N, C-alpha and C positions, 0 to 999 in steps of 0.2 A: 504494500500500500504505500501510495506517495501523498503527501500531505500538501495542501495548496496554500496554507497560511504562511505568509513571510511578514512577520512584524517588523517594526523599524529596528535598525540596527543597534546593538547595544555592545557592550564589552563583555567578555568572559566572566568577570566578577558579577555582573547584573544576572547571568544566567545561573551562577552558582546561587546567589541569594534567592533567585526565584525558584530553584529547585528545592532550596532548603526550606522554603515556605511551604512547600507541599507535604502534608503528613505522610508518615511511614503507614499509618493506618488509613485506608481509603477514606476521603472526603468527598462532599459532593461539589459539584462545579462551581456553585456559589461561594461556598466555604474557601475553596482552593484559590478562587479568584480574589475574594476579600483578603486572604492571608498574603497574596502576592501584592495587592496594593499596599498593604499595611508594611511590608518588609522591604519593598523595592521602590524605584522611583517610577512604577508603573502609574500612568496619570489617572486611570479609570477602570472600572470593571471589564469594560469592553476590551481594553488594551491587554488588561492582565489574562482574559480568555484566549486572546491571540498568543500570548506568551506561553500560557498552559499547553495549547495545542502544539507549539512550537518544539516545547520541552518534550512533549509525546513523540513527535516526530524524530528528535535527536536521541531517543531512548533514554531520557533522563526521568521520566515519569511514565506510568503505565495506567490505562484505564481498566478498571474492573466493573463487574456488575453493580458494586457498592460505591463506586466513583473513583476519583484520581488518587493514586498513592505515588509517592517519592520511590524511585527505585535506588537500590543501594550502589550507585555508581559515583565516583568522584568526577563532579563536572569539572573542576580545576586541572584534572589530568586525563580525562577521556578524549578520544580521538572523535572530536566532535565533527570535523570536516569529514569523514566518511560518512557518517550518519546523515549529515546534512545532504551530501552527493547523492546517497542511495534513496533517501525518504522524503525529500522535499521536491515538489514538482518544479521544473524548469532549472534546477541547481546543476544537475548533469548536463543538460542542454547548453546553459551558460558556460559551464566550466570546458567542455568539449570545444566550444567557439574560442575561447581564450587558448586552449592548448594548440588550435590550429590556425592561430594567427600570432604575430608578433606582439601585437596589443590591440585593445578594442575601447572605444568608448561606450558609454551607457547605450547611445543610440545604435550604434553597430552591433553591440552584444542583443539589443532588442530585436534588430533585424534579423540575426541569427535564430532568435527564439520565435520568432512571428508565426512560423509555419507550424510550430508545435502547440500553439494556443488552440484549444479545443473550439469548435463551433460554437457550442452552448454558451463557453465563457464570452466569446464576441457578442452573442446575442444579449447577454444579461447586463452589460453596461452601455450606457448613451454612446461614451467615447472609451472604447475598449482598448484602443491604442494607448490613451494616456494612462490607463488604469494598468496597463503591462509595461508600460516604460517604468513607471514607478516601482512596479514588481521588479522589474530588471534591474534597476539600481539597488533595491534591498538585497537581491541576490547576489550581486557583485560585491555590495558591502560585507554580507556576512562571509562571503568567500575570502575576503581581506581578514575578517575577524577570526576565521578558522584556519589562517595560514596557507590557503590554497591559490592566493592570488595577491598581488602587490597594487597600489595605486600610486601613479606618479603625480607631480604638481599639476600636470596638464590635463587631469581627468582622464587618464588612459590608465588601463587595467592590463596587467600581465599574469599568466599562469606562473605559479610556483610549482616546480616539478618535486613530487613527493618521493621519498625513498621507501 
């Protein structure tokens, strides 16, 4: 399963704090979101819900029949880049585009992602291109945060080879 949610980019410390806010014993979505808002800089419950889903995509939390629970994974040490690339929709496509080019701007990376955007996604937004351009920018930002890419001063992104 690949997750579509790509929240605004934060640093790894934010993800560590957000994961720590989720209880080890399953809690409801509402409870988990309130805890994330209380213990991080998440601006709202809706934003916290996006981060909760993103933590699930990164395999830092798990959804159970009784709610969400923190997984016993050290977010500070985990290879979040691997989970990001495997489980977040658009991440592997953007990273493949970066690997195939010397460097890309956000607009150029979006051009590479454009054909992968499902028809139903295009139909659900009045300006789907603006929506997905922003999503591409976030995908690139998280790629940098997880050590998969770098960004230079000219707003160009480059892939980082992983060993």
